[in-house]
N, C-alpha and C positions, 0 to 999 in steps of 0.2 A: 503493500499499498505506499502509495505517494504521501504520505503526513505527517508533521511534525508538532508538537507540542510546544507553546514557547507563551514565553512569559506576560504579562499586561503590560509591559514596556516596548517591548517589542511586537507586541500585537498591534499597538496602539499608530507606532512609528509607520510597521506594514500598512495599516487601515489608510495612509494617506495616498497611497497608489494601488491597492487591490480592495478589491470590495467584501462589505461583510453580510454572512448570513446567519441569522440567528433561525434557531431550529426548534429554539421553546414554542410550546403552546401559544395560540393568539392573546389570550386572556394575560401569560406571563409577558410575550412582548409587549402589548399595550397598557401595561402596569408599569413598564419601564425599559428602555433597552440603549446599547451602543448608539449614538448618532449618526446617520446614515444608512445603520444595520436593515436589510431584509429579510422580513420574515419568512420563510420557508421551513414552516413547523414540521418534525417529524408526526407528531398526532395532534387531531384536533381536541381542542377542550376537553369532550365530552370523553374521548379516546385516553385521552393523557389521566384523566380522574377514573377509567375501569382499569387499565393497567396499574394506577397506585395502588390500588383498591385490592387488587390482586395479588400485587405485591406484598403489603401488609399482610394479608390474609392467609396464602400461602408461600410466597416466598416467592425468591429471584427467578427461578427456572420456569414457573409457570406465568409470572408475568413478562418475561420474554416473548413466552407463546403467543400468549395472548396476543402484546402488540405487533407479531409478525401476521398473525391470522385479520389484525384489522388492516395493517397496510400496505400488506405484500399487493395486491392492485393499483395503489398510487406511487408506488417505487418509480414510475419510469416519469409521470410527471412533475415530480420532485426533482428526479436527475436531468429534465429539461430544461425545470428553470436554475436550477444552478449552473447548467451549460451557458444561460442564457444570459447569469447575472457574472458569472464569470470575465476578469479580462485579463488577457496574454496567460490563459487556461491557470489561472492562479485565483483563491479563494480563500478567506478564513473565515471558520466556523465558531461558533459559539452555542451551550445552554447554559444551563442553570450552574451546575458542580464542574463543566467539563467531564464529563462522564460519559456513560453510555450512550445517550441520544446524540451526543457532538460526533462522537467515535462509531456511531454507527452511519450515519452521514456522512462523517470523511471518507469513508469505505467506500458506499455508495457511490459517490459524486466521484471517486479517485481512480473507477473503472472507466471512464473517459478520460483519465490520463490528466484532470484538471490536477495541480499541487494543490495538496490544502494543509491550511495551519491551526489548530485547535487553538483556543484559549486555556491556559494551563489553571484551573480553579475555576473555569467559565463566567456566567457573570456577576458571580460574589465576588473571585476578585478583581473583577473592572470596577464593582462599586466602592470594595472596600482602599484601591487604590485611588479612585476619585475624594472619597473620603479624607484620606490622610493628605492629599495636594489640597484639599477646600479647607483644611486644619490648619498648615502651614500660615506662618507669621508672614505679611505681605508688609511692603512700604505703600500706605494710599495716601492718594490725596482726592478732599472732597471740595467739589465745584459749584460754588453755588451764587447766589443772583437773583435778582428780581426779574422779570419778564422783559424780554427786551434789552440787557443790558450785556448781550454778545457772548455767554454759555456757548450756544450750538454753534459761535464761529472757530472759538478756541477749541471746541472739541473737533470739529471739521481740520482746523491747521495740526493740530496732535496726530491727528488721523493719519495726514498727508505724510507728516514728517517720519512717523513711525514704519512705513508704506516705502519711504522712498531709504528707510535706514536698511530695510528688507533688504531691498533690490539690490542696494550695495554692498551689502556683506554676504551674501547667497555664496 
């Protein structure tokens, strides 16, 4: 299989040029996802619930069998979606914890020779990473003033300077 698990930093760096596929159920995706990720769910919401219930009551193997019986006929459609989404035969994939769902879909997608990278730790690791970044100390400047005092002009000028800086030092 043409797949590698990567940490969140590398995943986010690669996401600048490689499309992201979220394979969680639609309800999970709609409650939060990595920006620009496209949802190609392994299971629908009801299918996920059914497999999860089977897992809790009967264990891993019966849950896997239940999942396979539910999605068997849908696999080619999901594969076609991944082929359309991939860029230069590359795709980033994640699920909730970076476990069975992303591995299963990575295997499926790799059958077409798409190079897959999965997010180690899944969406949970992404959320933890973002929360850590947001809690870091930052130097902040608060721009205030009455309407018409020129705040928008200052912000536009600062944006221009920042973009110029990026262009010069790339």
